[in-house]
C-alpha positions in Angstrom: 100.7 69.2 53.8 103.6 70.3 51.1 103.0 73.1 49.2 101.5 73.3 46.2 104.3 75.7 45.0 107.6 73.4 45.8 110.0 73.3 42.9 109.6 70.1 41.0 111.9 67.3 41.4 114.0 66.8 38.1 113.9 63.6 38.2 110.3 63.8 38.1 110.5 65.7 35.1 113.0 63.2 33.2 111.1 60.7 33.6 107.8 62.9 32.5 110.3 63.8 29.1 110.6 60.9 28.3 107.3 59.3 28.1 105.8 62.3 26.5 108.3 61.3 24.1 108.3 57.9 23.7 104.8 58.4 24.4 104.9 61.0 20.5 106.4 58.4 18.9 103.6 56.1 19.1 106.4 54.1 21.5 104.4 53.8 24.7 105.0 50.5 26.5 107.3 49.3 23.7 105.0 48.8 21.1 106.0 49.9 17.7 101.8 51.0 15.9 101.2 49.9 12.4 100.8 52.5 10.0 96.9 52.3 9.7 96.2 52.0 13.1 98.7 55.1 13.8 97.2 57.1 11.0 93.8 56.5 13.4 95.1 56.7 16.5 97.2 60.4 15.9 95.0 62.8 16.0 93.0 61.4 18.6 96.2 61.4 20.4 97.0 64.8 19.1 94.4 65.9 21.1 94.3 64.6 24.5 97.8 65.6 24.6 96.3 68.8 24.0 94.2 68.5 26.6 96.4 67.4 28.4 98.7 71.1 28.5 96.6 72.7 29.2 96.6 70.8 32.7 96.2 67.5 34.0 93.0 65.8 33.8 91.4 62.1 35.3 91.3 59.2 33.2 88.0 59.3 32.9 86.9 63.5 32.2 89.9 62.5 29.4 87.8 60.2 28.3 84.3 62.2 28.8 86.5 64.8 26.0 87.3 62.6 23.4 84.5 61.1 23.6 82.3 64.3 23.1 84.8 64.8 20.5 83.2 62.2 18.2 86.6 59.6 18.0 85.9 56.2 18.6 85.6 55.0 22.2 88.2 52.1 21.1 90.7 54.2 19.8 90.0 56.1 23.1 90.3 53.6 25.1 94.0 52.3 23.6 94.9 55.9 23.6 94.4 55.9 27.4 95.3 53.0 28.2 98.6 53.8 26.8 98.7 57.2 28.4 98.4 55.8 31.5 101.5 53.6 30.6 103.6 56.5 30.6 102.5 57.8 33.3 101.1 61.0 31.9 97.0 60.2 33.3 97.1 58.4 36.9 94.4 59.3 38.2 96.0 58.7 41.9 98.5 61.2 41.9 95.7 63.8 39.6 93.9 63.2 43.1 96.7 64.1 45.1 97.7 67.2 43.7 93.6 67.9 43.0 93.0 67.7 47.0 97.1 69.9 47.1 96.1 72.8 44.8 92.6 73.3 46.0 92.1 72.9 49.5 95.7 75.1 50.1 94.2 78.2 47.2 90.8 77.8 46.7 90.3 77.1 50.9 87.8 73.9 49.4 87.0 70.9 52.4 88.0 67.3 52.8 84.4 66.6 51.5 83.7 69.5 48.8 87.6 68.0 47.7 85.7 64.4 47.8 82.5 65.6 45.6 84.7 67.1 43.2 86.8 64.3 42.7 84.1 62.1 42.4 82.5 64.8 39.5 85.6 63.7 37.4 85.1 60.3 38.1 88.3 59.1 40.3 87.4 55.9 42.4 86.8 55.7 46.4 90.5 54.4 46.7 92.3 56.4 44.8 89.9 60.0 46.7 90.2 58.7 50.4 94.2 58.8 50.0 94.6 61.6 48.4 92.0 62.8 51.3 93.8 61.5 53.8 96.5 65.0 53.2 93.9 67.1 54.6 94.1 65.9 58.4 91.5 68.1 60.8 93.8 70.3 61.6 93.8 71.6 58.6 90.1 71.7 57.7 89.8 73.6 60.6 92.8 76.2 60.1 91.3 76.5 56.4 87.5 77.4 58.4 88.6 79.9 60.0 91.1 82.1 57.4 87.7 82.2 55.9 85.9 83.0 58.5 88.4 85.5 59.5 88.2 87.1 55.6 84.2 87.8 56.1 84.1 88.6 59.7 86.6 92.5 58.7 83.4 92.9 56.0 81.5 93.9 60.5 82.6 97.3 60.9 80.9 98.7 63.6 79.0 95.8 66.9 75.7 95.0 65.8 72.3 97.0 67.5 70.6 94.2 68.5 70.2 90.0 68.5 69.2 89.9 64.8 72.0 92.1 63.7 74.3 90.1 65.8 72.4 87.1 64.2 72.7 88.1 60.5 76.4 89.2 60.4 77.1 85.5 61.8 74.6 83.6 59.3 77.0 85.3 56.9 80.1 84.1 57.8 79.3 80.9 58.3 77.6 81.0 55.0 80.9 81.5 53.2 82.7 78.3 54.9 79.2 76.4 54.4 79.4 77.2 51.0 83.1 75.6 51.1 81.7 72.4 52.1 82.3 72.8 56.0 80.0 71.0 58.6 77.4 73.1 60.1 79.0 72.3 64.1 82.4 72.9 62.8 81.3 76.1 60.8 78.8 78.2 63.9 81.2 77.6 66.8 84.6 79.0 64.6 81.5 81.6 63.3 81.0 82.9 66.9 84.5 82.8 67.3 85.1 85.0 65.0 82.6 86.9 65.4 82.6 88.2 69.0 86.9 88.7 68.0 85.9 90.6 65.3 83.0 92.9 67.8 85.7 93.8 70.3 88.2 95.2 67.5 85.6 97.2 66.3 84.2 98.6 70.1 
C-alpha cells in the first residue's frame, strides 16, 4: 500500500491546475456558457469549489451539501457533471485516497472503511477496487499495532483470571471499534496481552 505522504505527481498537478483554470472560466468540457446560464451556475460552482478546497469529496457527498444549501437540483447536477468531466470529482480516485489515508493514519479495517465509503455514496465497484489496496497482511499489522498500543497500559500481571479477562476485553475492544473481526481480534489480543504480561512480570 503506497504511503499517503508520498510526493504528488507533477504531471497530475499540472493537469489538475489546467482543469481548475478551465472550469473557473466556465469552459468545462469545451462548453462556453451563455451569460444567463453562467449567472445561475456561478454561485453553485463557487460553493462547490470552496467545499473541494477543504478536502476531496464524493459526488453524492458534494451533491448533498449543495442541495442543503438550497441550490436548485438541476443547477447542482450541471455543476457536478462539469466537475466530473474535468476530473475535479472522481469517486474512484476519492475512494482510493480515502482508503489509503484512513487505513494508515486512523488504523481502520477494510470493513469499517467500506461502511464509511458507502455512507458517502460511493458505488460498490469503486469501493471494492479501493479496498483491494488493503491486504490481509495490512489488516493484521494494523490490528496488531492498535492492540499493542492498548496493551502498554497494562502495568502489572493480572491477579487472577477475571483481571486477565478484563485486560483482554479492553484490548479486543480497541480492535472491534476499528471494525476488525472478532476471531482475529481475540487471537491478536491474547498474543499481545500474554507478551505484555511477560514483560511486566
